[in-house]
Rosetta silent file (secondary structure, phi, psi, omega in degrees, C-alpha in Angstrom):
SEQUENCE: XXXXXXXXXXXXXXXXXXXXXXXXXXXXXXXXXXXXXXXXXXXXXXXXXXXXXXXXXXXXXXXXXXXXXXXXXXXXXXXXXXX
SCORE:     score description
SCORE:     0.000 S_00000001
   1 L     0.000  -39.332  179.793   18.651    8.870   -5.591 S_00000001
   2 H   -61.552  -41.052 -179.665   17.040    5.433   -5.168 S_00000001
   3 H   -67.934  -36.870  178.734   16.759    5.929   -1.423 S_00000001
   4 H   -64.297  -46.142 -179.432   15.234    9.383   -1.875 S_00000001
   5 H   -67.622  -34.704  175.401   12.609    8.075   -4.291 S_00000001
   6 H   -66.468  -38.116  177.289   11.824    5.124   -2.019 S_00000001
   7 H   -65.276  -41.637  177.050   11.327    7.540    0.853 S_00000001
   8 H   -63.982  -41.901  176.339    8.997    9.683   -1.238 S_00000001
   9 H   -59.524  -45.453  179.030    7.065    6.573   -2.257 S_00000001
  10 H   -63.366  -45.618 -178.105    6.722    5.527    1.377 S_00000001
  11 H   -64.711  -44.147 -179.554    5.668    8.973    2.551 S_00000001
  12 H   -70.370  -31.873  174.664    3.078    9.482   -0.173 S_00000001
  13 H   -66.622  -37.111  177.282    1.687    6.002    0.359 S_00000001
  14 H   -67.326  -40.343  178.213    1.320    6.783    4.044 S_00000001
  15 H   -62.698  -42.700  178.704   -0.467   10.062    3.213 S_00000001
  16 H   -63.902  -40.203  178.697   -2.844    8.165    0.921 S_00000001
  17 H   -63.248  -40.119  178.610   -3.483    5.577    3.678 S_00000001
  18 H   -66.812  -37.362  175.838   -4.307    8.321    6.147 S_00000001
  19 H   -64.309  -45.511  178.731   -6.696    9.890    3.640 S_00000001
  20 H   -65.496  -34.017  178.259   -8.452    6.607    3.018 S_00000001
  21 H   -64.739  -39.172  177.246   -8.649    6.007    6.790 S_00000001
  22 H   -63.994  -42.331  177.261  -10.418    9.353    7.188 S_00000001
  23 H   -63.462  -37.335 -178.664  -12.867    8.422    4.434 S_00000001
  24 H   -65.785  -42.136  178.565  -13.432    5.024    6.138 S_00000001
  25 H   -65.083  -41.405 -176.381  -14.263    6.675    9.450 S_00000001
  26 H   -70.778  -39.675 -175.156  -16.584    9.181    7.822 S_00000001
  27 H   -96.606  -26.284 -175.619  -18.490    6.744    5.606 S_00000001
  28 L    74.275   17.070 -177.580  -18.197    3.473    7.527 S_00000001
  29 L   -91.575  133.335  179.494  -17.506    1.680    4.234 S_00000001
  30 H   -64.674  -27.544  179.774  -15.213   -1.378    4.216 S_00000001
  31 H   -49.185  -47.439 -177.850  -13.946   -0.347    0.764 S_00000001
  32 H   -73.245  -26.789  173.832  -11.783    2.363    2.299 S_00000001
  33 H   -65.756  -40.024  175.291  -10.487    0.041    4.977 S_00000001
  34 H   -62.193  -44.314  178.911   -9.126   -2.255    2.298 S_00000001
  35 H   -65.411  -35.888  175.791   -7.479    0.663    0.549 S_00000001
  36 H   -59.998  -47.271 -179.697   -6.003    1.867    3.841 S_00000001
  37 H   -64.091  -40.760 -179.765   -4.413   -1.531    4.424 S_00000001
  38 H   -62.878  -43.842 -178.471   -3.163   -1.716    0.826 S_00000001
  39 H   -73.893  -26.760  172.182   -1.454    1.662    1.033 S_00000001
  40 H   -66.385  -38.660  176.243    0.085    0.845    4.398 S_00000001
  41 H   -66.034  -38.501  178.135    1.621   -2.238    2.762 S_00000001
  42 H   -68.584  -33.329  174.903    2.892   -0.072   -0.115 S_00000001
  43 H   -66.051  -42.311  176.357    4.384    2.358    2.426 S_00000001
  44 H   -62.079  -36.288  177.480    6.149   -0.556    4.135 S_00000001
  45 H   -65.002  -40.502  177.819    7.393   -1.648    0.724 S_00000001
  46 H   -63.146  -41.028  178.122    8.836    1.837    0.109 S_00000001
  47 H   -64.376  -44.057 -178.412   10.667    1.778    3.437 S_00000001
  48 H   -64.476  -38.690  177.857   12.000   -1.715    2.733 S_00000001
  49 H   -65.050  -37.797  179.653   13.176   -0.666   -0.742 S_00000001
  50 H   -67.809  -30.674 -177.867   15.007    2.317    0.715 S_00000001
  51 H   -89.977  -13.881 -173.792   16.812    0.125    3.238 S_00000001
  52 L   -91.423  172.922  177.105   17.617   -2.754    0.861 S_00000001
  53 L   -73.913  162.047 -175.301   20.331   -3.252   -1.676 S_00000001
  54 H   -57.166  -32.437 -178.226   19.746   -1.993   -5.255 S_00000001
  55 H   -92.406    7.225 -173.663   18.773   -5.416   -6.653 S_00000001
  56 H   -76.196  -15.454 -178.195   16.498   -6.292   -3.738 S_00000001
  57 H   -64.001  -16.471  176.100   13.299   -5.120   -5.442 S_00000001
  58 H   -90.552   -0.438 -177.400   13.178   -8.469   -7.191 S_00000001
  59 L   -72.724  154.350 -176.462   13.360  -10.379   -3.915 S_00000001
  60 H   -62.133  -43.991 -179.562   10.434  -12.537   -2.845 S_00000001
  61 H   -61.530  -40.854  178.960    9.540  -10.678    0.401 S_00000001
  62 H   -72.664  -34.760  174.798    9.267   -7.310   -1.339 S_00000001
  63 H   -64.640  -41.162 -179.810    7.380   -8.820   -4.241 S_00000001
  64 H   -64.602  -35.336  175.013    5.006  -10.457   -1.761 S_00000001
  65 H   -61.616  -48.018  177.848    4.330   -7.087   -0.097 S_00000001
  66 H   -64.562  -39.794  179.396    3.384   -5.525   -3.422 S_00000001
  67 H   -64.774  -40.838  178.721    1.327   -8.565   -4.395 S_00000001
  68 H   -64.675  -39.774  178.948   -0.577   -8.435   -1.080 S_00000001
  69 H   -64.264  -47.617 -179.494   -1.286   -4.706   -1.550 S_00000001
  70 H   -71.503  -27.552  174.679   -2.634   -5.104   -5.058 S_00000001
  71 H   -67.958  -38.704  177.097   -4.591   -8.171   -4.042 S_00000001
  72 H   -63.696  -36.679  178.040   -6.252   -6.117   -1.313 S_00000001
  73 H   -67.006  -41.856  177.526   -7.218   -3.488   -3.889 S_00000001
  74 H   -64.791  -39.465  177.322   -8.757   -6.175   -6.098 S_00000001
  75 H   -62.994  -41.618  178.834  -10.611   -7.625   -3.107 S_00000001
  76 H   -60.802  -43.168  179.307  -11.943   -4.160   -2.254 S_00000001
  77 H   -65.546  -44.441  178.547  -13.241   -3.682   -5.782 S_00000001
  78 H   -61.232  -46.673 -179.503  -14.777   -7.147   -5.820 S_00000001
  79 H   -62.167  -37.684 -178.922  -16.398   -6.626   -2.393 S_00000001
  80 H   -70.070  -32.597 -174.175  -17.839   -3.277   -3.431 S_00000001
  81 H   -98.283   -2.661 -178.753  -19.355   -4.631   -6.638 S_00000001
  82 L   -73.511  154.414 -175.911  -20.752   -7.953   -5.471 S_00000001
  83 L   -80.256    0.000    0.000  -24.517   -8.349   -5.371 S_00000001
C-alpha cells in the first residue's frame, strides 16, 4: 500500500509540474517556473519513497528533497511579492 501511495504522489506531482510548466510558457512568469521545479522535486521524492524501505522517509536525503521543494515555493512567493 505504501508503494502504491508513493506512486500516486509521484504521478500527481508530475501532473502538477506539467500544468505549472504550461502556465509558465503561457505567461512568461518566473513564479510558475519555481512551482514547476518544486513539484518535480516532490515527484522525485515520491519515487524515492516508493523505492525505499518503510522507515526511509525520515532519512536526510529524502527530507532534504522535501525541504528544497518547500523552500522553492517560499522563494516563489517572496519573489512574486517583492517590490
